[in-house]
Short mmCIF file of the C-alpha atoms (twelve columns), coordinates in Angstrom:
data_MODEL
# 
_entry.id   MODEL 
# 
loop_
_atom_site.group_PDB 
_atom_site.id 
_atom_site.type_symbol 
_atom_site.label_atom_id 
_atom_site.label_alt_id 
_atom_site.label_comp_id 
_atom_site.label_asym_id 
_atom_site.label_seq_id 
_atom_site.Cartn_x 
_atom_site.Cartn_y 
_atom_site.Cartn_z 
_atom_site.pdbx_PDB_model_num 
ATOM 1   C CA . UNK A 1   139.822 -14.354 133.747 1 
ATOM 2   C CA . UNK A 2   137.954 -14.560 136.558 1 
ATOM 3   C CA . UNK A 3   137.878 -18.437 137.242 1 
ATOM 4   C CA . UNK A 4   140.354 -21.188 136.335 1 
ATOM 5   C CA . UNK A 5   138.183 -23.777 135.260 1 
ATOM 6   C CA . UNK A 6   134.831 -23.492 136.894 1 
ATOM 7   C CA . UNK A 7   132.610 -21.005 134.772 1 
ATOM 8   C CA . UNK A 8   130.244 -20.267 137.576 1 
ATOM 9   C CA . UNK A 9   128.964 -17.308 135.596 1 
ATOM 10  C CA . UNK A 10  127.303 -20.094 133.093 1 
ATOM 11  C CA . UNK A 11  126.358 -22.153 135.362 1 
ATOM 12  C CA . UNK A 12  122.582 -23.632 134.705 1 
ATOM 13  C CA . UNK A 13  120.992 -24.169 138.083 1 
ATOM 14  C CA . UNK A 14  117.519 -24.961 136.603 1 
ATOM 15  C CA . UNK A 15  119.176 -27.644 135.104 1 
ATOM 16  C CA . UNK A 16  120.868 -28.700 137.993 1 
ATOM 17  C CA . UNK A 17  117.906 -28.712 140.105 1 
ATOM 18  C CA . UNK A 18  116.438 -30.920 136.811 1 
ATOM 19  C CA . UNK A 19  119.026 -33.232 137.121 1 
ATOM 20  C CA . UNK A 20  119.352 -34.069 140.602 1 
ATOM 21  C CA . UNK A 21  117.444 -35.292 143.562 1 
ATOM 22  C CA . UNK A 22  117.425 -33.842 146.996 1 
ATOM 23  C CA . UNK A 23  119.468 -35.733 149.465 1 
ATOM 24  C CA . UNK A 24  118.044 -36.965 153.168 1 
ATOM 25  C CA . UNK A 25  120.809 -37.878 155.685 1 
ATOM 26  C CA . UNK A 26  120.350 -41.787 155.868 1 
ATOM 27  C CA . UNK A 27  123.223 -42.977 157.878 1 
ATOM 28  C CA . UNK A 28  122.173 -42.033 161.497 1 
ATOM 29  C CA . UNK A 29  120.393 -45.206 162.738 1 
ATOM 30  C CA . UNK A 30  122.771 -47.365 160.948 1 
ATOM 31  C CA . UNK A 31  125.502 -49.442 162.746 1 
ATOM 32  C CA . UNK A 32  128.828 -49.974 161.762 1 
ATOM 33  C CA . UNK A 33  130.059 -47.302 159.377 1 
ATOM 34  C CA . UNK A 34  133.144 -46.182 158.920 1 
ATOM 35  C CA . UNK A 35  134.669 -43.253 161.562 1 
ATOM 36  C CA . UNK A 36  136.448 -42.024 158.586 1 
ATOM 37  C CA . UNK A 37  137.305 -42.895 154.897 1 
ATOM 38  C CA . UNK A 38  140.814 -41.529 153.956 1 
ATOM 39  C CA . UNK A 39  141.332 -41.594 150.201 1 
ATOM 40  C CA . UNK A 40  145.028 -39.793 150.218 1 
ATOM 41  C CA . UNK A 41  146.622 -43.454 150.084 1 
ATOM 42  C CA . UNK A 42  145.426 -43.888 146.428 1 
ATOM 43  C CA . UNK A 43  143.865 -41.151 145.109 1 
ATOM 44  C CA . UNK A 44  146.110 -39.126 142.839 1 
ATOM 45  C CA . UNK A 45  146.839 -35.604 143.058 1 
ATOM 46  C CA . UNK A 46  147.246 -34.011 139.656 1 
ATOM 47  C CA . UNK A 47  148.433 -30.732 138.338 1 
ATOM 48  C CA . UNK A 48  146.155 -28.805 135.781 1 
ATOM 49  C CA . UNK A 49  148.868 -26.445 135.143 1 
ATOM 50  C CA . UNK A 50  147.913 -23.047 133.490 1 
ATOM 51  C CA . UNK A 51  144.960 -24.526 131.977 1 
ATOM 52  C CA . UNK A 52  141.368 -23.707 133.318 1 
ATOM 53  C CA . UNK A 53  140.790 -27.381 133.455 1 
ATOM 54  C CA . UNK A 54  139.907 -27.967 137.044 1 
ATOM 55  C CA . UNK A 55  136.256 -29.112 136.712 1 
ATOM 56  C CA . UNK A 56  137.738 -32.067 134.407 1 
ATOM 57  C CA . UNK A 57  139.861 -32.882 137.549 1 
ATOM 58  C CA . UNK A 58  137.079 -32.461 140.019 1 
ATOM 59  C CA . UNK A 59  134.949 -34.886 137.935 1 
ATOM 60  C CA . UNK A 60  137.183 -37.361 137.241 1 
ATOM 61  C CA . UNK A 61  138.677 -37.455 140.875 1 
ATOM 62  C CA . UNK A 62  134.828 -38.029 142.048 1 
ATOM 63  C CA . UNK A 63  134.015 -40.869 139.538 1 
ATOM 64  C CA . UNK A 64  137.283 -42.653 140.829 1 
ATOM 65  C CA . UNK A 65  135.856 -42.562 144.404 1 
ATOM 66  C CA . UNK A 66  132.248 -43.669 142.970 1 
ATOM 67  C CA . UNK A 67  133.983 -46.546 141.302 1 
ATOM 68  C CA . UNK A 68  135.708 -47.395 144.350 1 
ATOM 69  C CA . UNK A 69  132.897 -47.702 146.366 1 
ATOM 70  C CA . UNK A 70  131.052 -49.689 143.706 1 
ATOM 71  C CA . UNK A 71  133.869 -52.295 143.178 1 
ATOM 72  C CA . UNK A 72  134.823 -52.963 146.896 1 
ATOM 73  C CA . UNK A 73  138.361 -50.889 146.613 1 
ATOM 74  C CA . UNK A 74  139.195 -50.715 142.799 1 
ATOM 75  C CA . UNK A 75  141.602 -48.520 142.063 1 
ATOM 76  C CA . UNK A 76  141.738 -46.646 138.604 1 
ATOM 77  C CA . UNK A 77  142.211 -43.260 137.168 1 
ATOM 78  C CA . UNK A 78  139.876 -41.779 134.993 1 
ATOM 79  C CA . UNK A 79  140.413 -39.455 132.295 1 
ATOM 80  C CA . UNK A 80  140.675 -35.794 133.235 1 
ATOM 81  C CA . UNK A 81  140.708 -34.742 129.749 1 
ATOM 82  C CA . UNK A 82  137.828 -36.213 128.456 1 
ATOM 83  C CA . UNK A 83  135.823 -35.040 131.677 1 
ATOM 84  C CA . UNK A 84  136.843 -31.395 130.644 1 
ATOM 85  C CA . UNK A 85  136.552 -31.622 127.038 1 
ATOM 86  C CA . UNK A 86  132.995 -33.473 127.253 1 
ATOM 87  C CA . UNK A 87  131.697 -31.217 129.907 1 
ATOM 88  C CA . UNK A 88  132.669 -28.095 127.478 1 
ATOM 89  C CA . UNK A 89  130.650 -29.776 124.564 1 
ATOM 90  C CA . UNK A 90  127.334 -30.122 126.619 1 
ATOM 91  C CA . UNK A 91  127.138 -26.344 125.999 1 
ATOM 92  C CA . UNK A 92  129.111 -25.449 123.006 1 
ATOM 93  C CA . UNK A 93  132.189 -26.159 121.196 1 
ATOM 94  C CA . UNK A 94  135.125 -27.303 123.440 1 
ATOM 95  C CA . UNK A 95  138.377 -25.163 123.857 1 
ATOM 96  C CA . UNK A 96  141.654 -24.977 125.626 1 
ATOM 97  C CA . UNK A 97  140.780 -21.466 127.242 1 
ATOM 98  C CA . UNK A 98  137.248 -22.382 128.506 1 
ATOM 99  C CA . UNK A 99  136.149 -23.999 132.091 1 
ATOM 100 C CA . UNK A 100 133.300 -25.877 132.629 1 
ATOM 101 C CA . UNK A 101 129.869 -25.755 134.740 1 
ATOM 102 C CA . UNK A 102 129.064 -28.306 137.721 1 
ATOM 103 C CA . UNK A 103 125.925 -29.093 135.623 1 
ATOM 104 C CA . UNK A 104 127.775 -30.033 132.524 1 
ATOM 105 C CA . UNK A 105 130.046 -32.084 134.654 1 
ATOM 106 C CA . UNK A 106 126.938 -33.719 136.322 1 
ATOM 107 C CA . UNK A 107 125.124 -34.469 133.154 1 
ATOM 108 C CA . UNK A 108 128.652 -36.125 131.553 1 
ATOM 109 C CA . UNK A 109 128.700 -38.240 134.477 1 
ATOM 110 C CA . UNK A 110 125.586 -39.733 133.793 1 
ATOM 111 C CA . UNK A 111 125.308 -39.735 130.142 1 
ATOM 112 C CA . UNK A 112 128.740 -40.635 129.146 1 
ATOM 113 C CA . UNK A 113 130.909 -41.748 131.596 1 
ATOM 114 C CA . UNK A 114 134.606 -41.447 131.743 1 
ATOM 115 C CA . UNK A 115 137.052 -43.833 129.827 1 
ATOM 116 C CA . UNK A 116 140.708 -44.471 131.451 1 
ATOM 117 C CA . UNK A 117 143.242 -42.035 131.574 1 
ATOM 118 C CA . UNK A 118 145.740 -44.221 129.332 1 
ATOM 119 C CA . UNK A 119 143.231 -43.908 126.893 1 
ATOM 120 C CA . UNK A 120 142.616 -40.105 126.458 1 
ATOM 121 C CA . UNK A 121 145.607 -38.717 128.656 1 
ATOM 122 C CA . UNK A 122 146.009 -35.092 129.854 1 
ATOM 123 C CA . UNK A 123 147.637 -33.473 126.896 1 
ATOM 124 C CA . UNK A 124 146.482 -29.667 126.901 1 
ATOM 125 C CA . UNK A 125 149.705 -28.837 124.505 1 
ATOM 126 C CA . UNK A 126 148.333 -31.375 121.975 1 
ATOM 127 C CA . UNK A 127 144.707 -30.563 121.990 1 
ATOM 128 C CA . UNK A 128 142.419 -32.739 120.781 1 
ATOM 129 C CA . UNK A 129 138.558 -32.921 121.336 1 
ATOM 130 C CA . UNK A 130 137.391 -35.495 118.800 1 
ATOM 131 C CA . UNK A 131 136.997 -39.081 119.817 1 
ATOM 132 C CA . UNK A 132 136.721 -42.457 118.215 1 
ATOM 133 C CA . UNK A 133 133.576 -44.406 119.094 1 
ATOM 134 C CA . UNK A 134 135.427 -46.818 121.005 1 
ATOM 135 C CA . UNK A 135 136.534 -44.078 123.398 1 
ATOM 136 C CA . UNK A 136 132.488 -43.685 124.406 1 
ATOM 137 C CA . UNK A 137 132.025 -47.084 124.669 1 
ATOM 138 C CA . UNK A 138 134.706 -47.302 126.910 1 
ATOM 139 C CA . UNK A 139 133.500 -44.328 128.992 1 
ATOM 140 C CA . UNK A 140 129.931 -45.935 128.858 1 
ATOM 141 C CA . UNK A 141 131.589 -48.558 131.691 1 
ATOM 142 C CA . UNK A 142 132.242 -45.881 134.210 1 
ATOM 143 C CA . UNK A 143 128.897 -44.032 133.922 1 
ATOM 144 C CA . UNK A 144 126.952 -43.156 136.872 1 
ATOM 145 C CA . UNK A 145 123.050 -43.309 137.739 1 
ATOM 146 C CA . UNK A 146 122.095 -40.170 140.233 1 
ATOM 147 C CA . UNK A 147 123.266 -36.931 141.309 1 
ATOM 148 C CA . UNK A 148 121.668 -35.079 144.498 1 
ATOM 149 C CA . UNK A 149 121.856 -31.490 145.804 1 
ATOM 150 C CA . UNK A 150 124.050 -31.226 149.170 1 
ATOM 151 C CA . UNK A 151 122.400 -28.076 150.997 1 
ATOM 152 C CA . UNK A 152 124.157 -28.996 154.211 1 
ATOM 153 C CA . UNK A 153 127.605 -29.978 155.999 1 
ATOM 154 C CA . UNK A 154 125.127 -32.812 157.537 1 
ATOM 155 C CA . UNK A 155 124.493 -33.966 153.735 1 
ATOM 156 C CA . UNK A 156 128.135 -34.015 152.500 1 
ATOM 157 C CA . UNK A 157 129.147 -35.998 155.348 1 
ATOM 158 C CA . UNK A 158 126.227 -38.545 155.201 1 
ATOM 159 C CA . UNK A 159 126.491 -38.789 151.724 1 
ATOM 160 C CA . UNK A 160 130.292 -39.729 152.064 1 
ATOM 161 C CA . UNK A 161 129.972 -42.298 155.080 1 
ATOM 162 C CA . UNK A 162 127.805 -44.123 153.571 1 
ATOM 163 C CA . UNK A 163 129.776 -45.020 150.546 1 
ATOM 164 C CA . UNK A 164 127.075 -43.496 148.270 1 
ATOM 165 C CA . UNK A 165 129.233 -41.113 146.259 1 
ATOM 166 C CA . UNK A 166 131.533 -38.314 146.148 1 
ATOM 167 C CA . UNK A 167 130.783 -34.451 145.862 1 
ATOM 168 C CA . UNK A 168 131.500 -32.315 142.999 1 
ATOM 169 C CA . UNK A 169 131.483 -28.511 144.146 1 
ATOM 170 C CA . UNK A 170 131.797 -25.176 142.769 1 
ATOM 171 C CA . UNK A 171 133.169 -22.609 145.239 1 
ATOM 172 C CA . UNK A 172 134.716 -19.265 144.770 1 
ATOM 173 C CA . UNK A 173 138.206 -20.428 146.259 1 
ATOM 174 C CA . UNK A 174 139.058 -19.237 149.899 1 
ATOM 175 C CA . UNK A 175 135.703 -17.248 149.272 1 
ATOM 176 C CA . UNK A 176 137.298 -15.127 146.728 1 
ATOM 177 C CA . UNK A 177 134.578 -13.931 144.474 1 
ATOM 178 C CA . UNK A 178 137.168 -13.370 141.520 1 
ATOM 179 C CA . UNK A 179 138.384 -16.802 141.884 1 
ATOM 180 C CA . UNK A 180 136.183 -19.330 141.519 1 
ATOM 181 C CA . UNK A 181 137.560 -23.251 141.356 1 
ATOM 182 C CA . UNK A 182 135.827 -26.745 140.791 1 
ATOM 183 C CA . UNK A 183 137.169 -29.313 143.504 1 
ATOM 184 C CA . UNK A 184 135.775 -32.416 145.051 1 
ATOM 185 C CA . UNK A 185 134.687 -34.070 148.284 1 
ATOM 186 C CA . UNK A 186 136.225 -37.460 148.519 1 
ATOM 187 C CA . UNK A 187 136.574 -38.371 151.855 1 
ATOM 188 C CA . UNK A 188 136.363 -37.223 155.671 1 
ATOM 189 C CA . UNK A 189 138.109 -37.351 159.091 1 
ATOM 190 C CA . UNK A 190 137.164 -38.850 162.666 1 
ATOM 191 C CA . UNK A 191 136.355 -35.244 163.549 1 
ATOM 192 C CA . UNK A 192 134.282 -34.933 160.788 1 
ATOM 193 C CA . UNK A 193 136.631 -32.576 158.334 1 
ATOM 194 C CA . UNK A 194 136.346 -33.112 154.944 1 
ATOM 195 C CA . UNK A 195 138.682 -34.322 152.381 1 
ATOM 196 C CA . UNK A 196 139.053 -32.830 148.921 1 
ATOM 197 C CA . UNK A 197 141.945 -33.248 146.272 1 
ATOM 198 C CA . UNK A 198 142.943 -30.044 144.799 1 
ATOM 199 C CA . UNK A 199 144.711 -30.124 141.004 1 
ATOM 200 C CA . UNK A 200 147.605 -27.856 141.616 1 
ATOM 201 C CA . UNK A 201 150.156 -30.660 142.117 1 
ATOM 202 C CA . UNK A 202 151.350 -32.593 145.191 1 
ATOM 203 C CA . UNK A 203 153.657 -29.113 146.019 1 
ATOM 204 C CA . UNK A 204 150.491 -27.032 147.211 1 
ATOM 205 C CA . UNK A 205 149.402 -26.918 150.137 1 
ATOM 206 C CA . UNK A 206 150.705 -28.762 153.719 1 
ATOM 207 C CA . UNK A 207 149.652 -32.126 152.596 1 
ATOM 208 C CA . UNK A 208 150.627 -33.180 148.763 1 
ATOM 209 C CA . UNK A 209 147.816 -31.468 147.161 1 
ATOM 210 C CA . UNK A 210 144.998 -32.187 149.483 1 
ATOM 211 C CA . UNK A 211 142.449 -29.401 151.533 1 
ATOM 212 C CA . UNK A 212 140.371 -29.869 154.303 1 
ATOM 213 C CA . UNK A 213 137.347 -28.471 155.003 1 
ATOM 214 C CA . UNK A 214 135.806 -28.776 158.899 1 
ATOM 215 C CA . UNK A 215 131.798 -27.926 159.303 1 
ATOM 216 C CA . UNK A 216 132.177 -24.139 159.560 1 
ATOM 217 C CA . UNK A 217 133.692 -23.577 156.483 1 
ATOM 218 C CA . UNK A 218 131.695 -25.910 154.558 1 
ATOM 219 C CA . UNK A 219 128.433 -24.223 155.846 1 
ATOM 220 C CA . UNK A 220 129.940 -20.700 155.101 1 
ATOM 221 C CA . UNK A 221 130.380 -21.947 151.663 1 
ATOM 222 C CA . UNK A 222 126.636 -23.179 151.383 1 
ATOM 223 C CA . UNK A 223 125.718 -19.658 152.604 1 
ATOM 224 C CA . UNK A 224 127.537 -18.170 149.871 1 
ATOM 225 C CA . UNK A 225 125.260 -17.399 146.770 1 
ATOM 226 C CA . UNK A 226 126.161 -19.241 143.740 1 
ATOM 227 C CA . UNK A 227 128.009 -22.220 145.488 1 
ATOM 228 C CA . UNK A 228 126.976 -25.666 144.184 1 
ATOM 229 C CA . UNK A 229 127.661 -29.136 145.916 1 
ATOM 230 C CA . UNK A 230 126.504 -32.090 143.844 1 
ATOM 231 C CA . UNK A 231 127.027 -35.691 145.163 1 
ATOM 232 C CA . UNK A 232 127.162 -38.268 142.310 1 
ATOM 233 C CA . UNK A 233 126.314 -41.992 142.823 1 
ATOM 234 C CA . UNK A 234 126.419 -45.219 140.923 1 
ATOM 235 C CA . UNK A 235 123.198 -45.711 142.791 1 
ATOM 236 C CA . UNK A 236 119.658 -45.252 141.335 1 
ATOM 237 C CA . UNK A 237 118.603 -44.144 144.585 1 
ATOM 238 C CA . UNK A 238 120.447 -43.503 148.153 1 
ATOM 239 C CA . UNK A 239 121.270 -46.719 149.596 1 
ATOM 240 C CA . UNK A 240 123.970 -47.144 152.409 1 
ATOM 241 C CA . UNK A 241 126.447 -49.496 151.014 1 
ATOM 242 C CA . UNK A 242 127.687 -52.583 153.374 1 
ATOM 243 C CA . UNK A 243 131.251 -51.664 155.026 1 
ATOM 244 C CA . UNK A 244 133.778 -52.295 155.292 1 
ATOM 245 C CA . UNK A 245 134.492 -52.718 151.556 1 
ATOM 246 C CA . UNK A 246 137.696 -54.298 151.795 1 
ATOM 247 C CA . UNK A 247 136.930 -57.160 153.793 1 
ATOM 248 C CA . UNK A 248 133.486 -57.577 152.317 1 
ATOM 249 C CA . UNK A 249 134.880 -58.173 148.670 1 
ATOM 250 C CA . UNK A 250 138.536 -59.078 149.208 1 
ATOM 251 C CA . UNK A 251 138.345 -60.721 153.018 1 
# 
C-alpha cells in the first residue's frame, strides 16, 4: 500500500477547487493579534494504529480547533471514526482497509459535521459503518461553512493567526512519494513555525506526537505535485476573529 490513510491517487482536485475559495491574507494591518497559538496543552494526540485512518484523525483535529475558535475556548473531542467512515462514503462503500481524500473530508466537514468522540468512538476492530439518525443530528451541530485553498506559507500562517480556522493537508510524508499522509496545521509559534498533531501516538517524534514545519518546509511541500492544503472555517467569509478569545469570553 502506498499510503496510510490519505488516498492521493483518488484525490478530486477539480471538486476541491469547486468546493473552496481562494484565500487572500487579511491579518497584515490588524493589531492585537496573537504572536503564537499553541494548542498542545489541550488538543489530543491519538494513535491510528495499523489502520489507514489518518485522514479521519486530521479532520477531527481541524474541526476541534475550529470549534475552539468559534466558542472562545471550548475544548471538545470529535469523532475520528465518523470522519474516516463518512469521508469514505462520499465516493463509495466504507472499508477498514481504505483511506480518504481531502476533498471528501472537506465535504464531510461542511455537509455533515462530526459527532463527539464518545458518541462514535474509535473502534476499528469492531468495524461499524452504519449510524443512527441521532448521530447525524449531533454531527450537524459542528458543521463548518467554508473551505479555502492555501497556496502559500503566508496563507497558512494568516489563516491560523486570524482565528479563521485550521488546515487539513495531504502530503508525501517527509517528501517520500511512496508514503502519503493526511495531517493538519492547528497552531503556530512566535517564529512562524506551524504546529501539527500527528496520529501515531505520543511516543512518536520529539514532542509527544507533534510535528513542526517551518516556512521553508511548507513552501517545499506546496511546490510538490499532488500536495493539497485547505483551510476549514465556521465562517461564511474570512474575517479576523477578535483576540484574545479566552479574555473575550471568560475574562
